[in-house]
C-alpha positions as CSV (number, residue, x, y, z in Angstrom):
1,M,-15.2,16.2,26.2
2,G,-11.6,17.0,27.5
3,T,-8.3,16.7,25.0
4,I,-5.9,13.9,24.0
5,E,-2.3,14.0,23.5
6,V,-1.1,13.8,20.4
7,R,2.3,12.8,20.0
8,V,3.1,13.9,16.0
9,W,6.9,13.2,14.2
10,R,8.4,16.6,13.2
11,G,11.5,16.4,10.9
12,T,12.3,14.1,8.1
13,A,14.2,10.6,9.2
14,E,16.1,12.5,11.6
15,G,13.7,14.2,13.6
16,S,11.5,13.9,17.4
17,Y,8.2,13.8,18.8
18,Q,6.3,17.1,19.0
19,S,3.2,16.8,21.4
20,F,-0.2,18.9,21.0
21,A,-3.4,19.0,23.3
22,V,-6.1,18.5,20.8
23,P,-9.8,19.0,21.9
24,R,-11.9,15.8,22.2
25,R,-14.8,15.5,19.5
26,A,-17.5,12.9,18.2
27,N,-17.0,10.9,15.3
28,Q,-13.5,12.2,15.7
29,T,-11.1,10.5,12.9
30,V,-7.6,10.7,13.2
31,L,-7.3,12.9,10.2
32,D,-9.7,15.3,12.1
33,L,-6.5,15.6,15.1
34,V,-4.0,16.1,12.4
35,T,-6.5,18.7,10.3
36,Y,-7.1,20.6,13.6
37,I,-3.1,20.8,14.6
38,Q,-2.2,22.0,11.1
39,R,-5.1,24.8,10.9
40,T,-5.2,25.5,14.8
41,L,-1.9,25.7,16.5
42,D,1.1,24.9,14.0
43,P,0.6,25.7,10.3
44,T,4.4,24.3,9.2
45,L,2.4,20.4,10.1
46,A,3.6,18.9,6.7
47,Y,0.5,16.0,5.7
48,R,-1.2,14.6,2.8
49,F,-4.7,14.6,2.2
50,A,-6.9,14.5,-0.5
51,C,-10.4,12.8,-0.6
52,R,-11.3,12.3,3.2
53,V,-14.2,9.7,2.1
54,G,-11.7,6.5,2.2
55,M,-11.2,6.2,-1.6
56,C,-8.0,7.4,-2.3
57,G,-5.7,6.3,0.4
58,S,-3.5,9.5,0.5
59,C,-3.8,10.1,4.1
60,A,-1.9,6.9,5.1
61,M,0.2,7.4,7.9
62,T,1.5,5.3,10.8
63,V,-0.9,5.5,14.0
64,N,-0.1,4.1,17.6
65,G,2.5,1.8,15.5
66,K,-0.1,0.6,12.9
67,P,-0.2,1.8,8.9
68,R,-3.6,2.6,8.5
69,W,-6.1,5.2,6.5
70,T,-6.1,8.1,8.8
71,C,-9.6,9.7,7.5
72,R,-11.5,6.3,8.3
73,T,-9.9,5.7,11.8
74,H,-11.9,6.9,14.4
75,V,-10.2,8.1,17.9
76,A,-12.9,6.1,19.7
77,R,-11.6,2.8,18.3
78,L,-8.5,3.7,19.5
79,D,-6.9,2.8,23.5
80,G,-5.3,4.9,25.3
81,D,-5.5,8.9,26.2
82,V,-2.1,9.5,23.9
83,M,-1.7,9.4,20.2
84,T,1.1,8.7,18.2
85,I,1.3,9.7,14.2
86,E,3.9,9.2,12.5
87,P,4.8,8.7,8.1
88,L,4.5,5.6,6.7
89,K,7.1,3.2,7.6
90,N,9.6,1.5,4.9
91,L,10.0,4.6,3.2
92,P,11.7,8.3,3.5
93,V,10.5,11.2,4.9
94,V,9.9,14.1,3.2
95,K,8.7,16.0,6.1
96,D,6.8,15.5,9.4
97,L,3.8,13.1,8.3
98,V,4.8,13.0,4.4
99,A,6.2,9.9,3.5
100,D,8.5,9.8,-0.2
101,L,6.1,7.3,-2.1
102,A,8.8,7.2,-5.5
103,P,10.2,4.3,-4.2
104,F,7.0,2.3,-4.0
105,F,5.7,3.2,-7.0
106,D,9.3,2.6,-9.0
107,K,8.7,-0.9,-7.6
108,W,6.0,-1.1,-9.5
109,A,7.4,-0.4,-12.6
110,K,10.4,-2.8,-11.6
111,A,7.3,-5.4,-11.3
112,E,5.9,-4.5,-15.3
113,G,3.0,-3.6,-13.4
114,S,1.9,-2.0,-16.0
115,F,-0.9,-3.8,-19.0
116,K,0.6,-4.6,-22.4
117,P,-2.0,-4.6,-24.7
118,T,-2.1,-7.1,-27.8
119,A,-4.7,-6.2,-29.8
120,A,-3.9,-3.2,-32.4
121,P,-5.6,-0.3,-32.3
122,G,-9.3,-0.3,-33.4
123,S,-9.9,-3.7,-32.8
124,D,-13.1,-5.2,-31.4
125,F,-13.2,-5.5,-27.5
126,V,-11.8,-8.6,-26.4
127,V,-14.7,-10.7,-24.3
128,V,-13.4,-11.8,-20.9
129,K,-15.6,-14.0,-19.2
130,P,-16.5,-13.5,-15.8
131,D,-16.7,-16.9,-14.8
132,T,-13.2,-17.8,-15.6
133,A,-10.5,-18.8,-12.9
134,A,-8.3,-16.4,-14.4
135,R,-10.7,-13.5,-14.5
136,V,-11.4,-14.5,-10.8
137,A,-8.0,-14.3,-10.0
138,A,-8.0,-10.7,-11.3
139,D,-10.8,-9.6,-9.8
140,A,-9.6,-10.4,-6.1
141,G,-6.4,-8.1,-6.3
142,I,-7.7,-5.7,-8.9
143,E,-9.3,-2.6,-6.2
144,C,-5.8,-2.3,-4.8
145,I,-5.6,1.8,-4.9
146,G,-1.6,2.1,-4.5
147,C,-2.2,3.5,-0.6
148,A,1.0,1.6,0.2
149,V,-0.2,0.9,3.5
150,C,0.8,-2.9,2.8
151,Y,4.1,-1.7,1.9
152,S,4.6,0.3,5.2
153,A,3.5,-3.1,7.4
154,C,5.8,-5.3,5.6
155,D,8.4,-6.9,7.3
156,V,10.1,-8.0,4.4
157,A,10.1,-4.5,2.8
158,A,11.7,-3.3,6.4
159,W,14.4,-5.9,6.2
160,N,15.1,-5.8,2.1
161,P,15.1,-2.8,0.9
162,D,15.1,-4.2,-2.8
163,Y,12.0,-6.2,-2.4
164,L,9.3,-5.2,-4.6
165,G,6.8,-5.4,-2.5
166,P,2.9,-6.7,-1.6
167,A,1.1,-3.8,-3.8
168,A,3.6,-4.3,-6.8
169,L,3.2,-8.2,-6.5
170,N,-0.7,-8.1,-6.1
171,R,-0.7,-6.1,-9.4
172,A,1.5,-8.4,-11.6
173,W,-0.8,-11.0,-10.4
174,T,-3.3,-9.0,-11.6
175,L,-2.2,-8.6,-15.3
176,Q,-0.6,-12.6,-15.4
177,N,-4.6,-13.5,-15.1
178,D,-5.4,-10.7,-17.3
179,V,-6.1,-12.6,-21.0
180,R,-5.7,-9.4,-23.1
181,D,-2.1,-8.4,-21.4
182,G,0.8,-9.5,-23.8
183,G,3.7,-8.7,-21.0
184,K,3.1,-12.3,-19.2
185,A,6.5,-13.9,-19.8
186,A,8.7,-10.2,-18.9
187,R,6.7,-9.7,-16.6
188,L,6.8,-13.0,-14.5
189,S,10.8,-13.0,-15.5
190,A,10.9,-9.6,-13.6
191,V,8.8,-11.1,-9.8
192,A,11.2,-14.5,-10.6
193,G,14.5,-12.7,-9.1
194,D,15.6,-12.7,-5.4
195,A,13.7,-9.3,-4.7
196,G,10.8,-10.7,-5.7
197,C,8.0,-13.1,-5.4
198,H,10.5,-15.8,-3.6
199,A,11.7,-12.9,-0.9
200,C,8.0,-13.0,0.8
201,H,8.4,-14.9,4.1
202,T,4.2,-14.9,3.9
203,Q,3.8,-13.3,7.2
204,Q,0.7,-11.7,5.8
205,S,1.0,-8.7,7.7
206,C,0.0,-7.0,4.3
207,R,-3.5,-8.9,4.4
208,A,-3.9,-7.6,7.7
209,H,-3.5,-4.0,7.5
210,C,-5.2,-3.7,3.7
211,P,-8.0,-1.1,3.8
212,K,-9.8,-2.5,1.1
213,G,-9.2,-6.5,2.7
214,L,-7.2,-7.6,0.2
215,N,-4.7,-10.9,0.0
216,P,-1.7,-9.5,-1.5
217,S,-0.2,-13.2,-0.1
218,A,-2.1,-15.1,-1.9
219,A,-1.1,-13.0,-5.5
220,I,2.2,-13.5,-4.6
221,A,1.8,-17.4,-3.8
222,G,0.2,-17.6,-7.4
223,L,3.4,-16.6,-8.4
224,K,5.8,-18.5,-6.8
225,R,3.4,-21.3,-8.6
226,A,3.3,-19.4,-11.8
227,A,7.4,-19.2,-11.5
228,L,8.2,-22.5,-10.5
229,G,6.0,-24.2,-13.6
230,A,8.0,-21.5,-15.5
231,L,11.4,-22.7,-14.6
232,L,10.4,-26.7,-15.0
233,K,9.0,-25.8,-18.5
234,G,12.2,-23.8,-19.0
235,E,10.5,-20.4,-19.7
236,L,12.7,-19.2,-16.7
């Protein structure tokens, strides 16, 4: 079936591309290409993966300029005979195709992206009705697995290193709509700053590239409305 030229980023922020000829195979994914290179051609190539079935998101890389899950990206669906693979953008590079996700998750913490319970330990379960507006809003973003594809695709994150990013803000909006959560005031204050929800330009690159089909732009819009409402009430 011939070969495909694969240009792979080597090094850290300072580096260069290295080309490899990889045999074409039926139903081949981009992760298959990288795995072939590492196992057959160059064992020093660094990359990250885990489940290989589109569940964990750890294999996310930049393929032909777009952030993707490489285990779910089939080579046959991409144009051209040359494939360019890089680490995720807007994040430091550990080595080769491995991006450092620490800044990404640090921003989850800055956005108060952890659940703050209101009930005491041992209390009865809180009944959360599935048809309420808050539950629907929370459910819309709950499937985020933190793969950082949206963060890599975000132009605002590229322009402003302090921007919390679509994933952290999506998480914040999910928790703001959880009736069991008690951290809403602190969280809204955290996301209403200059690097928070108001920094979003609503270009929707996050929505266009999210492998789970989520819409962080809608979550960010919700935070903007909530922040404005709190400001008018004198709560911010």
